N, C-alpha and C positions, 0 to 999 in steps of 0.2 A: 505513276509516281516514281520519283528517283529514290535511290537509297544511298546512305552513306555508311561506310564502315570505319569506326575509330581504330586507327593502327599506329598511332604515334608515340605511344609511351615507351619509356626506357626499360620497362620490365625489370626494375631493381630487385623485386621480390623473387624473381625467377633465376637470378644469378646463381651459379656460373653459366647456366644454360644460355642466357641472353647476352653473353659477352661477345659472342661471334655471330649470333642469328637473331633477328627480331622476334619478339614473342609470337606475332601471328603466324609465323612459319615453323613454330614448335609442332610436333606431330602428335597425333592421336591415332593409333591404329595405322601407322605409316602415311598418314595424310595430313598436311598442314591445317592448322585450325582455321585459317582464313578460307581454305578451300570449301569447308562445310558451309561456311556462310554464303560464299559466292554460288554455290550449287543450289542451296535453299532459296536464295533470292531468285535465281533464274527460274526454278520450278514454280515460284509463286506468281511469276508473270513480270517481274521486274526487268528492265531492258538496260537502264543506266544507272552505274554505280560510281560513286566517288570515294576514294580511299585516301585518307590523310596519313602522312608518315613524317618521321623525323629520324629516329635512331635506325641506322642501317637500312634507311628507306629504299635504297637502290637494289637491295636484294628483294624487297617486295615487288618492285616494278619489273625486275628480271623475271621473277616467278609468274606473276599475273600477265604481264605484257598488256595488250589492248583488250583483253577480256573475251576475246572471240572463242578462245578454247571452252569457255564456260557459257557461251551463248549470250554474252553480255558485251556492253560497251563501258569500259572502265576508264575513268580519268583520275588524275592525282593531284591532291592538294598538298604540295611540298612545304614543309615548315622548316624555316632556318633557326628557329628557336621553339622551345616547347610552350604551346599555347593553351594546354589544358583542354577540357572537354568543350566549354562554351567558346572559347577563343578559337579552337579548331574548327567549330562549325561556322563561326562567323567569317573566318578566313576562307572557308570553302563556299560560301554563299554564292560568288559569282559563277561557280560551277553548278551549284544547286538549283538556283533560280528563286522565284518568289512563292512557289507553291509548297504546301506541306511535304516533307520528305520522311522516309522511313530511316531510323537510325538504329545501328547495331554496334555494341561494343565488340571489338575484335577478339577480346580475351574471355568471352563466356561460351559455355556449351549449353544449347537448349534445343528442344524440339517444339517450341511454340510455333503454331501455324501462322506465319507472318502474312500469308495471303489474307487472313481476316482483317488486317490492319490497313489494306490498300484503299478502302472507301472512307476512312477516317479524314476529317477535316476539322481538328481541334481549333479552339480559339487561340490556345497557346501551345499546348501539348497534350499528348495521350501517352501514358506510361504503362508498361507491364510490370506488375509487382508479383513477388514470389514470398513465400514463407522465409523467415530470417534464418541464414545459416549461422553456423557456430561462430564464424568470425565477424558476424554483424548482428548480435544478439538483440541490440536495441532497435534495429530497423532504420529506416529513413523517414517514411511518411505513414499516414493512416488512410484507409478508405472511408468515405463518407458517401454511401450510395455509389454513384458513378463518378464521384469527384475525388481528388486527393485532399487531405486536410493535414494540418500541422499538429493536431491533437486528436486523441481517440482512445479507444480501449485495446486495439490490436495493431500494433506496428508491423509494417511490412518492409521488404527490401526492394528497391529498384532493380529490375533484372538486367538493365543494359539494353533494353530493347523499347522503342518508342517511336511515335509519329511527332515530329516537330514542326511547328508553323514558324517559318522565319520572322514572323511578327514578334515572337518571343524576344528577339534581340533588337527590336526596333530602336534606332538612334544610339545603338551601343558602339563605342569605339573599339578598334581591333587591339589585340594584345592578349596576354596570358590571363585567362578568366575561367574559373570554375563554373560548373552548370547550377550547382544548387542555389546560390542567390537569385538567379533568374526564375528558377522554379518556385521558389519561396514567394516571390513577389506575384507570380501568376496564381499561385495557390490561394493568396489572400484575396484575390478578386474573383475566385472560383473559375479560373480559366484553364484548370488542368483536369482532365478526366483520366480515368485509370481502370485496369481490371486485374484480377487476381488469377495468377496462372498456377496450377498445382502440379504441372508435369515435370519432366526432366530438365534440370537446370543446375549448372555448375560455374562458379566463378573460378576459372582456371588461373589463380593468382600466385601459386606457389609450386615448386618442383613436386612437392608430395601430392597436391591435388591433380596436377598433371599426370603423375604416374598412377594414381588411383583410377582416374578417368580412362587412361590408356589401357589399363588392365581390364576394366570393365567392358569397354567398347570392344577390345581385341577379343575377348572371351565370347561375347555375344555374337561376334561376326563369324565365329568358327562353325561351320555346318554340323549339325548333330550327326553321330555315327551310330 
């Protein structure tokens, strides 16, 4: 299975940190966020990764190179205009191929065992869901057994980790498109499965969350004396 890391956002909520550096290269414990993803994907057995980029994307390519330093083969889906999540994936499909691929948002921190997803072959998509953070109290979707639903009793938040079947975008035109409308249509036909993850997860979306995460990871990385 190939993987895709979404890294094309402007990082507006992270400004001024992202005025001179793309968000995936912001550091936690002196290591760029995207490095954690690349290392975890390599450990999971992934060998090919596609990274999309737009804002300051040349910095991402300069940092990662061909991926060999991570034990990966990395290719790039370069965007000349912001395409949003679905548009970015549709644009990258020539690199990803026709088989389901692992998707990871470049701005999340998570210790989810991605290797458990490699055997998934969903009809449309399989999403990892987490408890709602303070900034998304209403959640995104509901779990109904092993499927996602649009209504229920306990809303959950999409973690930014998924297996996507390219069939989700069948006959879709290129261009800027968000992911949610595609998911809603697939959920309505019971084509989206999901699981609830209760481990460590952070949407690293603001300077404050980045600082909190950096403090926590840096402290945990210091050997006990």
